[in-house]
PDB file of N, CA, C and O in Angstrom:
ATOM      1  N   MET A   1     -12.207  11.851 -13.752  1.00  0.00           N
ATOM      2  CA  MET A   1     -10.770  11.812 -13.877  1.00  0.00           C
ATOM      3  C   MET A   1     -10.182  13.199 -13.652  1.00  0.00           C
ATOM      4  O   MET A   1      -9.118  13.338 -13.050  1.00  0.00           O
ATOM      5  N   LEU A   2     -10.862  14.202 -14.126  1.00  0.00           N
ATOM      6  CA  LEU A   2     -10.379  15.560 -13.899  1.00  0.00           C
ATOM      7  C   LEU A   2     -10.419  15.892 -12.413  1.00  0.00           C
ATOM      8  O   LEU A   2      -9.575  16.631 -11.907  1.00  0.00           O
ATOM      9  N   GLY A   3     -11.391  15.348 -11.736  1.00  0.00           N
ATOM     10  CA  GLY A   3     -11.493  15.549 -10.289  1.00  0.00           C
ATOM     11  C   GLY A   3     -10.301  14.959  -9.548  1.00  0.00           C
ATOM     12  O   GLY A   3      -9.781  15.570  -8.614  1.00  0.00           O
ATOM     13  N   TYR A   4      -9.869  13.770  -9.966  1.00  0.00           N
ATOM     14  CA  TYR A   4      -8.695  13.157  -9.347  1.00  0.00           C
ATOM     15  C   TYR A   4      -7.438  13.979  -9.629  1.00  0.00           C
ATOM     16  O   TYR A   4      -6.573  14.122  -8.765  1.00  0.00           O
ATOM     17  N   SER A   5      -7.348  14.512 -10.839  1.00  0.00           N
ATOM     18  CA  SER A   5      -6.204  15.338 -11.184  1.00  0.00           C
ATOM     19  C   SER A   5      -6.141  16.575 -10.293  1.00  0.00           C
ATOM     20  O   SER A   5      -5.076  16.936  -9.792  1.00  0.00           O
ATOM     21  N   LEU A   6      -7.282  17.218 -10.101  1.00  0.00           N
ATOM     22  CA  LEU A   6      -7.317  18.403  -9.236  1.00  0.00           C
ATOM     23  C   LEU A   6      -7.043  18.034  -7.781  1.00  0.00           C
ATOM     24  O   LEU A   6      -6.405  18.795  -7.053  1.00  0.00           O
ATOM     25  N   LEU A   7      -7.527  16.858  -7.356  1.00  0.00           N
ATOM     26  CA  LEU A   7      -7.278  16.393  -5.991  1.00  0.00           C
ATOM     27  C   LEU A   7      -5.785  16.204  -5.744  1.00  0.00           C
ATOM     28  O   LEU A   7      -5.266  16.641  -4.717  1.00  0.00           O
ATOM     29  N   PHE A   8      -5.090  15.554  -6.683  1.00  0.00           N
ATOM     30  CA  PHE A   8      -3.656  15.356  -6.520  1.00  0.00           C
ATOM     31  C   PHE A   8      -2.893  16.675  -6.606  1.00  0.00           C
ATOM     32  O   PHE A   8      -1.863  16.836  -5.952  1.00  0.00           O
ATOM     33  N   LEU A   9      -3.381  17.611  -7.398  1.00  0.00           N
ATOM     34  CA  LEU A   9      -2.741  18.918  -7.472  1.00  0.00           C
ATOM     35  C   LEU A   9      -2.840  19.643  -6.137  1.00  0.00           C
ATOM     36  O   LEU A   9      -1.858  20.212  -5.660  1.00  0.00           O
ATOM     37  N   VAL A  10      -4.017  19.624  -5.538  1.00  0.00           N
ATOM     38  CA  VAL A  10      -4.193  20.252  -4.225  1.00  0.00           C
ATOM     39  C   VAL A  10      -3.343  19.537  -3.186  1.00  0.00           C
ATOM     40  O   VAL A  10      -2.727  20.185  -2.339  1.00  0.00           O
ATOM     41  N   PHE A  11      -3.301  18.212  -3.241  1.00  0.00           N
ATOM     42  CA  PHE A  11      -2.473  17.434  -2.325  1.00  0.00           C
ATOM     43  C   PHE A  11      -0.998  17.804  -2.469  1.00  0.00           C
ATOM     44  O   PHE A  11      -0.279  17.912  -1.475  1.00  0.00           O
ATOM     45  N   ALA A  12      -0.549  17.999  -3.719  1.00  0.00           N
ATOM     46  CA  ALA A  12       0.844  18.379  -3.957  1.00  0.00           C
ATOM     47  C   ALA A  12       1.127  19.766  -3.385  1.00  0.00           C
ATOM     48  O   ALA A  12       2.189  19.988  -2.803  1.00  0.00           O
ATOM     49  N   LEU A  13       0.197  20.691  -3.542  1.00  0.00           N
ATOM     50  CA  LEU A  13       0.403  22.040  -3.008  1.00  0.00           C
ATOM     51  C   LEU A  13       0.473  22.032  -1.484  1.00  0.00           C
ATOM     52  O   LEU A  13       1.300  22.728  -0.895  1.00  0.00           O
ATOM     53  N   ILE A  14      -0.390  21.251  -0.849  1.00  0.00           N
ATOM     54  CA  ILE A  14      -0.367  21.165   0.612  1.00  0.00           C
ATOM     55  C   ILE A  14       0.915  20.500   1.090  1.00  0.00           C
ATOM     56  O   ILE A  14       1.529  20.955   2.056  1.00  0.00           O
ATOM     57  N   ALA A  15       1.325  19.420   0.416  1.00  0.00           N
ATOM     58  CA  ALA A  15       2.553  18.729   0.806  1.00  0.00           C
ATOM     59  C   ALA A  15       3.770  19.632   0.628  1.00  0.00           C
ATOM     60  O   ALA A  15       4.688  19.603   1.448  1.00  0.00           O
ATOM     61  N   ALA A  16       3.785  20.428  -0.428  1.00  0.00           N
ATOM     62  CA  ALA A  16       4.906  21.342  -0.654  1.00  0.00           C
ATOM     63  C   ALA A  16       4.935  22.430   0.414  1.00  0.00           C
ATOM     64  O   ALA A  16       6.005  22.827   0.876  1.00  0.00           O
ATOM     65  N   ALA A  17       3.758  22.909   0.804  1.00  0.00           N
ATOM     66  CA  ALA A  17       3.705  23.949   1.826  1.00  0.00           C
ATOM     67  C   ALA A  17       4.170  23.430   3.180  1.00  0.00           C
ATOM     68  O   ALA A  17       4.706  24.187   3.990  1.00  0.00           O
ATOM     69  N   LEU A  18       3.963  22.137   3.424  1.00  0.00           N
ATOM     70  CA  LEU A  18       4.382  21.554   4.696  1.00  0.00           C
ATOM     71  C   LEU A  18       5.822  21.042   4.668  1.00  0.00           C
ATOM     72  O   LEU A  18       6.340  20.588   5.689  1.00  0.00           O
ATOM     73  N   GLY A  19       6.461  21.113   3.517  1.00  0.00           N
ATOM     74  CA  GLY A  19       7.871  20.748   3.434  1.00  0.00           C
ATOM     75  C   GLY A  19       8.148  19.330   2.978  1.00  0.00           C
ATOM     76  O   GLY A  19       9.291  18.880   3.059  1.00  0.00           O
ATOM     77  N   PHE A  20       7.156  18.618   2.507  1.00  0.00           N
ATOM     78  CA  PHE A  20       7.364  17.262   2.002  1.00  0.00           C
ATOM     79  C   PHE A  20       7.619  17.330   0.502  1.00  0.00           C
ATOM     80  O   PHE A  20       6.709  17.119  -0.301  1.00  0.00           O
ATOM     81  N   GLY A  21       8.847  17.624   0.133  1.00  0.00           N
ATOM     82  CA  GLY A  21       9.182  17.866  -1.265  1.00  0.00           C
ATOM     83  C   GLY A  21       9.025  16.661  -2.161  1.00  0.00           C
ATOM     84  O   GLY A  21       8.475  16.781  -3.256  1.00  0.00           O
ATOM     85  N   ALA A  22       9.490  15.506  -1.730  1.00  0.00           N
ATOM     86  CA  ALA A  22       9.413  14.306  -2.565  1.00  0.00           C
ATOM     87  C   ALA A  22       7.961  13.882  -2.760  1.00  0.00           C
ATOM     88  O   ALA A  22       7.565  13.499  -3.860  1.00  0.00           O
ATOM     89  N   LEU A  23       7.185  13.949  -1.712  1.00  0.00           N
ATOM     90  CA  LEU A  23       5.771  13.587  -1.803  1.00  0.00           C
ATOM     91  C   LEU A  23       5.016  14.578  -2.690  1.00  0.00           C
ATOM     92  O   LEU A  23       4.127  14.190  -3.448  1.00  0.00           O
ATOM     93  N   ALA A  24       5.372  15.840  -2.590  1.00  0.00           N
ATOM     94  CA  ALA A  24       4.734  16.856  -3.434  1.00  0.00           C
ATOM     95  C   ALA A  24       5.077  16.630  -4.903  1.00  0.00           C
ATOM     96  O   ALA A  24       4.217  16.779  -5.771  1.00  0.00           O
ATOM     97  N   GLY A  25       6.312  16.278  -5.184  1.00  0.00           N
ATOM     98  CA  GLY A  25       6.719  16.010  -6.568  1.00  0.00           C
ATOM     99  C   GLY A  25       5.997  14.807  -7.149  1.00  0.00           C
ATOM    100  O   GLY A  25       5.586  14.817  -8.309  1.00  0.00           O
ATOM    101  N   LEU A  26       5.845  13.772  -6.335  1.00  0.00           N
ATOM    102  CA  LEU A  26       5.132  12.579  -6.784  1.00  0.00           C
ATOM    103  C   LEU A  26       3.668  12.899  -7.064  1.00  0.00           C
ATOM    104  O   LEU A  26       3.128  12.487  -8.091  1.00  0.00           O
ATOM    105  N   ALA A  27       3.033  13.619  -6.170  1.00  0.00           N
ATOM    106  CA  ALA A  27       1.628  13.975  -6.367  1.00  0.00           C
ATOM    107  C   ALA A  27       1.453  14.880  -7.584  1.00  0.00           C
ATOM    108  O   ALA A  27       0.465  14.758  -8.309  1.00  0.00           O
ATOM    109  N   ALA A  28       2.396  15.777  -7.812  1.00  0.00           N
ATOM    110  CA  ALA A  28       2.319  16.652  -8.983  1.00  0.00           C
ATOM    111  C   ALA A  28       2.466  15.852 -10.273  1.00  0.00           C
ATOM    112  O   ALA A  28       1.783  16.131 -11.259  1.00  0.00           O
ATOM    113  N   ASN A  29       3.346  14.866 -10.272  1.00  0.00           N
ATOM    114  CA  ASN A  29       3.502  14.018 -11.461  1.00  0.00           C
ATOM    115  C   ASN A  29       2.238  13.203 -11.728  1.00  0.00           C
ATOM    116  O   ASN A  29       1.823  13.058 -12.878  1.00  0.00           O
ATOM    117  N   ILE A  30       1.638  12.680 -10.685  1.00  0.00           N
ATOM    118  CA  ILE A  30       0.388  11.936 -10.854  1.00  0.00           C
ATOM    119  C   ILE A  30      -0.692  12.853 -11.405  1.00  0.00           C
ATOM    120  O   ILE A  30      -1.457  12.456 -12.284  1.00  0.00           O
ATOM    121  N   ALA A  31      -0.759  14.069 -10.899  1.00  0.00           N
ATOM    122  CA  ALA A  31      -1.755  15.026 -11.391  1.00  0.00           C
ATOM    123  C   ALA A  31      -1.536  15.331 -12.869  1.00  0.00           C
ATOM    124  O   ALA A  31      -2.502  15.430 -13.626  1.00  0.00           O
ATOM    125  N   LYS A  32      -0.288  15.481 -13.288  1.00  0.00           N
ATOM    126  CA  LYS A  32       0.011  15.746 -14.696  1.00  0.00           C
ATOM    127  C   LYS A  32      -0.423  14.591 -15.580  1.00  0.00           C
ATOM    128  O   LYS A  32      -1.047  14.799 -16.620  1.00  0.00           O
ATOM    129  N   VAL A  33      -0.096  13.374 -15.169  1.00  0.00           N
ATOM    130  CA  VAL A  33      -0.442  12.196 -15.962  1.00  0.00           C
ATOM    131  C   VAL A  33      -1.963  12.059 -16.078  1.00  0.00           C
ATOM    132  O   VAL A  33      -2.482  11.804 -17.165  1.00  0.00           O
ATOM    133  N   LEU A  34      -2.668  12.225 -14.973  1.00  0.00           N
ATOM    134  CA  LEU A  34      -4.124  12.115 -15.016  1.00  0.00           C
ATOM    135  C   LEU A  34      -4.746  13.203 -15.885  1.00  0.00           C
ATOM    136  O   LEU A  34      -5.734  12.954 -16.575  1.00  0.00           O
ATOM    137  N   PHE A  35      -4.179  14.403 -15.859  1.00  0.00           N
ATOM    138  CA  PHE A  35      -4.704  15.482 -16.690  1.00  0.00           C
ATOM    139  C   PHE A  35      -4.498  15.173 -18.166  1.00  0.00           C
ATOM    140  O   PHE A  35      -5.385  15.430 -18.980  1.00  0.00           O
ATOM    141  N   ILE A  36      -3.343  14.628 -18.521  1.00  0.00           N
ATOM    142  CA  ILE A  36      -3.080  14.270 -19.917  1.00  0.00           C
ATOM    143  C   ILE A  36      -4.016  13.158 -20.371  1.00  0.00           C
ATOM    144  O   ILE A  36      -4.535  13.201 -21.486  1.00  0.00           O
ATOM    145  N   VAL A  37      -4.236  12.166 -19.518  1.00  0.00           N
ATOM    146  CA  VAL A  37      -5.169  11.087 -19.853  1.00  0.00           C
ATOM    147  C   VAL A  37      -6.578  11.655 -20.028  1.00  0.00           C
ATOM    148  O   VAL A  37      -7.305  11.252 -20.936  1.00  0.00           O
ATOM    149  N   PHE A  38      -6.960  12.589 -19.158  1.00  0.00           N
ATOM    150  CA  PHE A  38      -8.267  13.235 -19.292  1.00  0.00           C
ATOM    151  C   PHE A  38      -8.381  13.965 -20.622  1.00  0.00           C
ATOM    152  O   PHE A  38      -9.402  13.852 -21.301  1.00  0.00           O
ATOM    153  N   LEU A  39      -7.358  14.706 -21.002  1.00  0.00           N
ATOM    154  CA  LEU A  39      -7.410  15.442 -22.275  1.00  0.00           C
ATOM    155  C   LEU A  39      -7.521  14.502 -23.463  1.00  0.00           C
ATOM    156  O   LEU A  39      -8.260  14.780 -24.407  1.00  0.00           O
ATOM    157  N   ILE A  40      -6.793  13.391 -23.424  1.00  0.00           N
ATOM    158  CA  ILE A  40      -6.860  12.419 -24.525  1.00  0.00           C
ATOM    159  C   ILE A  40      -8.249  11.802 -24.590  1.00  0.00           C
ATOM    160  O   ILE A  40      -8.827  11.677 -25.670  1.00  0.00           O
ATOM    161  N   ALA A  41      -8.789  11.415 -23.431  1.00  0.00           N
ATOM    162  CA  ALA A  41     -10.133  10.824 -23.409  1.00  0.00           C
ATOM    163  C   ALA A  41     -11.171  11.834 -23.875  1.00  0.00           C
ATOM    164  O   ALA A  41     -12.112  11.466 -24.579  1.00  0.00           O
ATOM    165  N   PHE A  42     -11.019  13.100 -23.496  1.00  0.00           N
ATOM    166  CA  PHE A  42     -11.947  14.138 -23.939  1.00  0.00           C
ATOM    167  C   PHE A  42     -11.884  14.316 -25.451  1.00  0.00           C
ATOM    168  O   PHE A  42     -12.917  14.428 -26.111  1.00  0.00           O
ATOM    169  N   ALA A  43     -10.661  14.343 -26.002  1.00  0.00           N
ATOM    170  CA  ALA A  43     -10.514  14.531 -27.447  1.00  0.00           C
ATOM    171  C   ALA A  43     -11.123  13.357 -28.211  1.00  0.00           C
ATOM    172  O   ALA A  43     -11.783  13.560 -29.230  1.00  0.00           O
ATOM    173  N   ILE A  44     -10.912  12.149 -27.736  1.00  0.00           N
ATOM    174  CA  ILE A  44     -11.475  10.975 -28.410  1.00  0.00           C
ATOM    175  C   ILE A  44     -12.994  10.995 -28.346  1.00  0.00           C
ATOM    176  O   ILE A  44     -13.663  10.747 -29.349  1.00  0.00           O
ATOM    177  N   SER A  45     -13.535  11.287 -27.184  1.00  0.00           N
ATOM    178  CA  SER A  45     -14.993  11.302 -27.072  1.00  0.00           C
ATOM    179  C   SER A  45     -15.592  12.451 -27.868  1.00  0.00           C
ATOM    180  O   SER A  45     -16.701  12.320 -28.386  1.00  0.00           O
ATOM    181  N   PHE A  46     -14.894  13.566 -27.977  1.00  0.00           N
ATOM    182  CA  PHE A  46     -15.377  14.689 -28.778  1.00  0.00           C
ATOM    183  C   PHE A  46     -15.414  14.315 -30.258  1.00  0.00           C
ATOM    184  O   PHE A  46     -16.384  14.610 -30.956  1.00  0.00           O
ATOM    185  N   LEU A  47     -14.353  13.666 -30.729  1.00  0.00           N
ATOM    186  CA  LEU A  47     -14.285  13.305 -32.140  1.00  0.00           C
ATOM    187  C   LEU A  47     -15.262  12.194 -32.484  1.00  0.00           C
ATOM    188  O   LEU A  47     -15.875  12.230 -33.550  1.00  0.00           O
ATOM    189  N   LEU A  48     -15.424  11.213 -31.615  1.00  0.00           N
ATOM    190  CA  LEU A  48     -16.322  10.100 -31.907  1.00  0.00           C
ATOM    191  C   LEU A  48     -17.776  10.466 -31.625  1.00  0.00           C
ATOM    192  O   LEU A  48     -18.676   9.843 -32.188  1.00  0.00           O
ATOM    193  N   GLY A  49     -18.026  11.424 -30.799  1.00  0.00           N
ATOM    194  CA  GLY A  49     -19.384  11.804 -30.451  1.00  0.00           C
ATOM    195  C   GLY A  49     -20.057  12.659 -31.504  1.00  0.00           C
ATOM    196  O   GLY A  49     -21.278  12.813 -31.476  1.00  0.00           O
ATOM    197  N   ARG A  50     -19.304  13.216 -32.424  1.00  0.00           N
ATOM    198  CA  ARG A  50     -19.875  14.104 -33.441  1.00  0.00           C
ATOM    199  C   ARG A  50     -20.540  13.329 -34.570  1.00  0.00           C
ATOM    200  O   ARG A  50     -21.227  13.935 -35.391  1.00  0.00           O
ATOM    201  N   ARG A  51     -20.365  12.039 -34.641  1.00  0.00           N
ATOM    202  CA  ARG A  51     -20.929  11.248 -35.755  1.00  0.00           C
ATOM    203  C   ARG A  51     -22.387  10.974 -35.559  1.00  0.00           C
ATOM    204  O   ARG A  51     -23.011  10.326 -36.399  1.00  0.00           O
TER     205      ARG A  51
END
């Protein structure tokens, strides 16, 4: 999941550099959401894995 987040971040940077602002914004939002989901999943697995 972190890999997908980084992929969308790179995609957003490339799209922004080429002038596709709306597409870059969408990709950046997807990257943010995936990163937050990754952090939540990491925290849950960290807390449940310690038992």
